[in-house]
N, C-alpha and C positions, 0 to 999 in steps of 0.2 A: 616248105623248106624254111628252117629258121634263119633269121637275119643275124648278122654279127655287128658289133660296134667296132670302132677303130682299135679298141683295147682288148678284144676277145682273146687274142693270142697271149697277151700279157697276163690276163686273168688265169688262163690255163697254166702258164709257166709258174705263176705264184701258187699253184695248187688249189685254186678255188673250186668249190663244189658248184658246178654249173647246172642250170636247169632252164627249160623253156619258160619264158615270161613275156606275154603280150607279143608273141611272134618272134622274140629275140632269144638268143642264147646268152643268158645273163648269170653273173656270179651271185649265188645265194649266201655263201659264207666262205671265208678263207681259213679261219681257225675255228671259232665257234661263235654263235650269235651272241651269247652273253659277254664274251670278251670284247667283241667288236662294239656292242652296245655301250659297254662301260668306257671304252676308249673315247667314244663321241661325247658321253656325258662328262667325263673327267679331263680329257685332253683334246684330241683332234683326230678326225678320220676323213678319208677321201672316198667318195662314191663315184662310180661311173653311171650316170643316168642319161647317157646319150641316146637311149631308146625313146625318150620323150619327143613329142612333135612340136615343130615351130612353124608358124605361118606369119608372113608379113602381109599387113593390110595397109594399102596406100592409096590415097586419092582425095579429091575434094570432099567426098562424102564418107570418108573412112569412119569418122566418129558416128555418123548416122547408122551405118551398118552395125557397128559394135553395140550401139545403144539398142538397136532392134533385137539383136540375138542374145544380149547379156542381161543378167539380172541386176548387176551393180550399175553405178552411175559413172561411166567413164569420162563424162564431161568434167569431172573434178580433177582428172589427172593432168599434172604438169609434165613437161619434158623431163625425163629422168625419174619418173615415179611409176610404180607398178601397183597392180590391184588384183585381189583375188575375187573371182566371180564364178557363176555357173551359167550354162546355156540351158534355159528351160525349153521343153518341147511343147507341142500344142495340146497335150493332155495334162500339163501341169507337172510332169516328171522332169528329170534332168538328163540332157543329152551328154553333158560332161561338165566337170569343173575345170577351171583353167586360170592361168595368170595372164593379165593384160599389161603390156609394157608400152608406155608412150615414148616413141623414139624421137631422135633429133630430126628436124626438117631440112637439114643441110642438103640432102639429095632430092628434095621434093620440089616440084614446080610451085609457083605462087598459088596460095590458097589450098594447098594440099596438106594433109597430115599423114603420119606414119605410125603404125603400131606393130608390135609383135605379140602374137598369141601363143602361149605355151600350153599344150594339151597332153592328155595321157596317151601313152604309147599304144594301148589297146584300142584307142578310139581315133587314131589319126585319120584313117580313111573315112570313118563315119562322120567325124567332125568336119573334115574337108568338104564332103558332099553336102552336109547340112548347111554350112555357111554359104557354099556356092548356090545352093537351092534358094536361099533367102537373100542373096545379093542382088537386089533390084536397084542398087545405088551406083553412083559414078565412082567406083572403087575397084582397084585391082587386088587380087589375092595371089600370093607367091608362096608355094610350099617349099620351105628350105630344110625340111626335116632330115632328108637323106644326106645333106652336106654339112649338117651342124652337129657338133659334139657338145656335151654338157657334163661338167664335173661339179660336184657339190663337196665343198670342204667345210665340215661342220664340227663344232666343239668350241670350248672356251679359249683354246689356244690358236684358233684358226687365224685370227688377225695377226697375231705375233709372227707366225711363220710366213704368212702371205705378204706382209707389208714389205719385207726385204726383196720381193720379186717384182715390185711395181712402184712407180712414182705417184700413183693415185693415192690420195689420203683415205685409207680405208675407214679410219675413225669418223670421217665425214659422211659415210654411207649409212644413213639411218635405215631402220627397218622398212622394207618395201620401197627402197630407192635403188637406183643403179646408175652406172656410168659406162662409157666406152673408153678404153685406154690401152696402153702397152703393158703386157704382163709377160714376164719371163722372156722378154725380147720379141714377143709376138704382138703385132699391132692389131687394133680393132677387136680386142676381146671385150665382150660385155661382162662387166663385174657387177653382180647383183647381190642384194642382201634380203632374200626372202626366207628360204629355209623351210624344212619339213620335219625338223627333229626337236625343236624347242631348246636347243643348246647353242644357238647363235652360229654364225658363219657366213659363207659366201658361195655363190654359184658363178661358174665361168662358162660362157658360151663362146665357142670359137669354131673355125672351120675344122672339119675332121682331120685334115692334113697336119694340124698342130696338136691334136689331143694327146698323142703319145708323149711328145716333148713336155707338155704341161704336166701330165700325170707324173712322169719321172722326175721332173724338176721339183714339184711340190713334195713328193715322197722324200727326196734328198734333203730338201730344206727342213722337213719336219722330223727327220730321224732322231735328232737329239732330244726331242720332247715326246717321242714314242708314238708318232703318227702311224695309223694302220689303214690299209685298204679295207673298206667296209662293203659287205654284200647287201642284197635286198632283204635278207632275213632280219638283220638288225634295223634296216630302214623301217620295216614294218613295226617292230617292237617299239622303236623310238617314237614313231608318229602315233601309235596307239596310246602310249603313256600320256601324250598331249591331247588325246581325244580328237585328232585330225581325221577327217573322213577319207576313206579309200574308195575310189570309184569301182563299182562292180561288187563291193561288199556292203558298205554303209549307205551309199547313194547309187541310184541307177535310173533307168528310164521310167520307173513307176513310183519313185519316191519324190515327194515335194520338197523344195528347199526349206519351206516352213516347218515341215515335219522333221527334217534333218537338223534343225537348229541353225539353219543358214539364213535366218531372217535378216541378220546384220549385213549380208551381201545381196539382199533382195530389196531394192529400192522401189517400193510400190508407188511412191509419189512422183517418180520421173515419168516422162512421156511413155506412151504405150510401147510395150515390148512383148515378144512372144510369151504366152502363158500368163501374162499379167492379170487378165480378167479372171482367169480360173483361180489364181492365188488370192485376189481380192475377195472372191466369193468364199474361198476356203477360210480366209481370215475372219470374215463376217460370220460364218456358220460355226467356226471353232474347229480345232484339230481333233481328229479321232485317235491319233497315235503320235508318238514322239520318239526320236532317237535319244537314248540315255546311256550313261556310263554304268558299268556293272562291276561290282567287286564280289567275287565268289567267296563264300564262307567255308568252302571245301577245298581240298587240294587239287581237284580236277579243274582244268582250264575250260572256260566257255569256248565253244567251237561254232563256227559259222553254220547256221542252219538248225541249231538246237532250238526246239520249241521253248517258249517261256510260259509258265502257268502261274496263277495266283494260288493262295493257300488251299482253296477249295478244289484245285485241279482243273480249273477252267483255262483254256488257251487264251493268253492275253498278248502274245507277241512272239518275236523270234530273234535269236542272236545273229549279229552280222559280222562281228570280228571278235577275236579273243587271243590272249597270250598269257604266259607267265611273265609278269613284269620283272625284268632284271633289276630294276632300281628298288622296287618295294618288296620283291620276293613273294608276291601273292598273285593269284590268278585275277586278271582283269579282262574286261571286254566291253563291247557296245552292242546295242540292239534296240529294236523298236518295241515299245509296249503301249498298250491302251492308255489313254491320257490319265485316267484316275490313278494309275500306278507309276506315273512318271515323276512323282515328287521325290526329292532326295530323301534317302533313308527308308523308302518303301521296301518291304520284303517281297521278293519274287523267287520263283523256282525254275531252274534250268533243267530240261529233261534230256538226259543222256541215256538212251535206251530205256532200261527199266529203273534207272536211278534218277532221283530228283535231287538236284543240288541247290541248297539254300544260298541265296545271294541278296545283296542290297543294291538299290539304285544309288549311284554316286555321280555327282556332277563333274565331268571332265573340266580341266586337265587333272589327271591322277597325281601328277607331281608339279612342283613349281618350276616354271621355265628358267633356264640358265641365262 
């Protein structure tokens, strides 16, 4: 049975096209993907992403646990900072990618630290079990996913409309920082500046009981500048134009962070973490494949699962994501190719049935971030 978010009834009232996603009944689009995409690039849009999972990690050895399961170096985080990371598995693949927030220690006992992990909706149970399995530290885990709602307000006008709803100075929230404050009369809202669109904006974490109020207040505040509710369809086209990975498509349990171009969040110099030795070995031996951006020279869009061939017709890889870029009005995608073909500008061929589509390797992002 599909789960609902606190806003499902409102999405249906707004006429959203609903579909199953990660076990939830989620809005794919309200008008059309292109219009919603452009609203975020040019103005502002609001997403319901309450299906995401949130775990609290608290205790004297909370950092030790996170360092053990995460590829990035969470020891660098100060209170009020967030970090993108992945959780490698013992085979060198990726359990999930996630955000790590270092929380205030106001409610902690002496010597304790507190973090919030934000994980993908499709992996909530898997991630929870994985972290529990590897928690040999003096640390408590609390799954707050079912009680926590999450809104993403994205676009160049996001700060303008949100600033009137809070006394928090949003201009002081630099990229990958956050704070907790009163928003639209609701206390203890986490206001974050991470984003998954490349157009700037903020995320709001609050108890589910307040999500409808926050949604309606933000839509009212933004009506004069043309705010739109945005579905997951445009969320996908927006992230793809930026070359951001989607778990289950571009990264999974069998893909290495190094192959996926996530070496920048894989700190091999930090103390031992799960999968580190395998990645050190992989780095020493050299990669055999790499995730690249793709620009099709045909009108046909790259699709997940399309084989990729070289000019001689030899199989060299596979497409993982693709779309018609609303901003560029050309087909773009991502996929893994054998290392000799990963150089920018290389000619490759996407196989769609009996048709071979000529394409070139293009380094993401496909557009300049807003």
